[in-house]
C-alpha angles and dihedrals in degrees: 000000000000115000118251111278125213126244092255113066115190124179118189112205104198096183147348115225125196124192148154102233119105114224142163100217138053089242092059091044090059094042116100117245141159118288119253116209110232095015116128120263113254122217121197124188118206102205130188110197118193124204120279110238101201109008134120095195110143094187132037121190138172118224111208123188128170135197132179124228122241127207091263088057093248120129130234120200121249114171137349126191144158117235118194118228125217130221090247113119090229123031144154123237118205117215128176121202122193110212097183095104090049098047090048091054107093087192093061117118116286089355088156102036095040106022096170099050137076125201107225135196112209118204114198117193123186112217126194114192086337096308119118110247104171142348133206131175127214111202136195100028110166107211127183127176114260097017135095121233124192122214108219101196126078117240118204126190125198138180105264107225102175140012120207125198113215140171108261092214100051103018089229121139114271107239122217110256095035111166130219134172123254108259092024128106134224123194112217131184133201122218121197123206131185125229092277091055095253110146116240113216132197097031118143115246127213111211126202136180113198094209111033088181087070101034139351130206131206128221084256094058097255108151117201125191112228106173139344114290144074133291137170115239112209132190123190125196121170095343094310120113132198125188141192134189111242122197117203113202127196114273125268118255120199120230115191133183123203132185123255122217100271141128104237140078129238146134136245117211127179133219110240097039118262107094117069105155127167116211112201116182090328097318118116119211137164125034096356098150132043137168112237124190108259113265094029115143106230128188121196117203124196113219127190143150106260091210094063107020145017130205113268100193143264135282132194116015093004097046096111088058088073110181096350110122095223132055124190129190143143119263095232090133141013109292135192129182140171133219130203130199128193120216114238133197111235120231119195125190122202139168139183089206130061144218105072135097116215118207133179133227156222081008107045118217110102110083102153126164110204115208102162111265092000110062118173139194125033106335097157128040140145125252130189113274111254092035123132109222127191117204112202124194120218111195109214109160101043094270113126132213111243104179144333132237122205101030131126091218132356148181123198091277105023135061120195120208125190101200127217125168097288116090118248130225114200119191121197120210109213127197115215118244122261122243120233116196122199119203121185111207141173131060096289135078128254150134132247116206138172133183122268109291103213117093087227094040100252098121127068128235133222120310104166123151141188107248092031092237089069091073140033094261094255101135096156132045131178123229136179117270112270091027117149106215127189112213114197126207114207118186117215122228112294091026139076136204112251111179149316131257125192130005089081091294101103112162094358109149098189112103092241126072116193109212122195113205095193103119108103094201093053113081099172131039123191125201125188125205117196119211125187135184118270143204121235117243117192114205119201114193124189145162135066132298094036131239145183131256119211131199111211088338095311115116109240105164138015137194110206121223091253095049128083097193138020135172132206138173124213131183115222135176113290110245092008125128113237126187115219121204132171139205127195122233118242114345099330128111137245108234098193150270130288142165113057086001121078110247113271147087094289136029132203109196132189100222113234130173097285129003138160126209131180135215131187134199137186133205094221106112118228120239115254132196128248115199128190120203143156119272117243109276095018103174101184144039134255149134133265120191145153129236089250087049089226081132118044105157130172115208118198112177104302099345128088127199139172121038103341102160138041140172121246131170116272108261096025123127122241132183121205120196123204120210132198120242107231095161092106090217093136119038095312139311124330127209133199112248106174151327117267123265095250095047124101088259100044116203093341112154093203117108096233126068117189120183144150120248107240102155139049097260128018119196117202117190127188135197128215132182139190113279146194131222123233115199125188125179107219116200149125137104097299135060125244147145135248119206127194130195138175121191110249093007128109123274110279125215121257120241114226127195121197099186094272110181093239095040126229132277112221117199131181130172119215137171114282112263093013120143107252124194120197121193126188118207109187118198116261112287094024135094132210122238107206103173092109097065112089102183094081141343117260120232115188088350092303131105132176124195142152112262100226094155142345115315134187141174145138134271123194129201116199145130117290094260094047093093094122092057090048091055092051093046096052091056094066116118122261093237087061091053092052094053092060130092123279124219122187120174124185125226 
């Protein structure tokens, strides 16, 4: 039975002896002898075992394991054995180590430089009743077969009571739940203490992570975060284990904000908090970079004062967001973005008056409703420097803009600003609205109304009645100064409107009064409308063709052209005298009145309480007169006739003879034709020059005048003047045409020549001293020979001259080489020319 051992177990290994002698006792192991090549190395432990103070171990053992070192500094195992320990205070422990596996490994340490040796690591484990109590390692033992090697250091083994986990960097205890970032490392250390609290150094530590997908740990105690999650870190020394819970959090990702070259100021703030970066003229200061946990959703918001800046856009990670003032993303990687702000020039609108809205264009922004001390909407905003902004006043509550202060240019309703970098303050001077009062008067019943008074239609007009129940009780309305308002008087059944008073409409009897509110010194205008009781007159219209009946010149009833009867009722002033007249529609006739009216074309009626009159029409058109006469100052003679020859009138100076008038149905069409007098019975020929200025064809020079008869008598006057005759003999071997024109004179007929053997005599009659142009148009392939015409010389087949008297000559058409024939032809006598045929064709 082993004696009781104390809690503290200490083994003092004084030396380690290696030899080549084989022996069966500890004494022989420790005795020196001659080395034997190839014999196993022998290891003896000289142990001093003190008494255990508080231990119940019944068995103490020493575990001895060895491993040789290779060139790559790794270790390969050799032998492992358990050696019992006695209760003696001092004892020797025999250990045998076979080196064959090492010596046969060409990759062992120093295999070439030291071929007979092995470098061995010895691991000694103290076991109590089979439980590991302590462990130490002895490194760098050089062992060779047949030799003895002494170990100079003292190795001590204790019973490990506790193991502590600490930070290798700070030495502080490692708390359970310690957090590290994925991808980062944490160096940890383990400290062993015996039961008395003495720290045991130099002990090997076995490290373990329970979840290597979350974190790994090296043999040196370097913990590396792999992915987010939890693991348990364990350190074992001498059979004692200590653990700590480790939390691995996602890695940090850096978000940074930089300034972008720009002129304005702004601020970039993140949600969640972290970024709070000021951007001043492109320079970023403040909290412009922050580490967010990977996977965090972050939103950046651009903040700025709209009076002095606007957002100019993003760069980098937020580039796709363009001009949006917010940018959101997930911090799954390092991100960087830039923000630009553009400086603006502030514009502020103000007014002491009210009733207008100010808007800006072409850049929208200002939308300010001015109501005295309580403006609303956007009355101040920033615009880009260098912009031209036009402020426009919309008058909505009958106030009126009078002038602007602070503009570069202005009209009554606009203000133009050419913006620099200095803010602008614009004041609007507003004129108060004008009040319009409506007053119904008289013994009758009626209503006064006016259109909505607001420029934008948000205010009501007048609706004032007599009695008051007739209207809506709005007997006053406000309008902008300089407004022109139409007030309408509407009589109720049994009453009629008589006249106006006030508002510039004194004695006006029309139902509308136009009031001008343009007097700046008059704030209120009053207008009266008088209504009186009426009598009811029933009008019965009949017949064909239709017509209209008037009461004192005002149309009160109509019979259309497709109706045969119509009935109307009209209220007229009771006891008043009213004149009724009628007018047929189209070309029909009014046949007369009847009923309460005496038969006849007109009717004057004293209006009673209830009366009926009749009026009849017919579609048969009346006959009207057409009269032809000389125009004042007529200096010639001529004829005017119609195709039917119901007019055949001769005009000589101021006299007219023959059939100079006719009767035609009203609405019919007639054509008069004027003819020249070429009889030479006066002092020569006369030509028609134009119709008179009062005729249906005023001042027309054309010989025909066509018109529709629309009145009882139509007078047609004509003007003639002295004329001259122009005669041209047209001949030769080729065809051609001669045209004649006089400015301001009627169109003259063309003269055509078709190569007749005897030629053609062309004659035209034009006013004396008029400017005449003759133009020759030969047929293709022919030319004109013009030497025989003495009134003028032709140039390019055209001549222009003043027709002072009769003129004549010859024109020859021929081939270009027919000049001899032309000379012979033009020498023909004039009597021969006059005997030949004449051809005149009109255009």
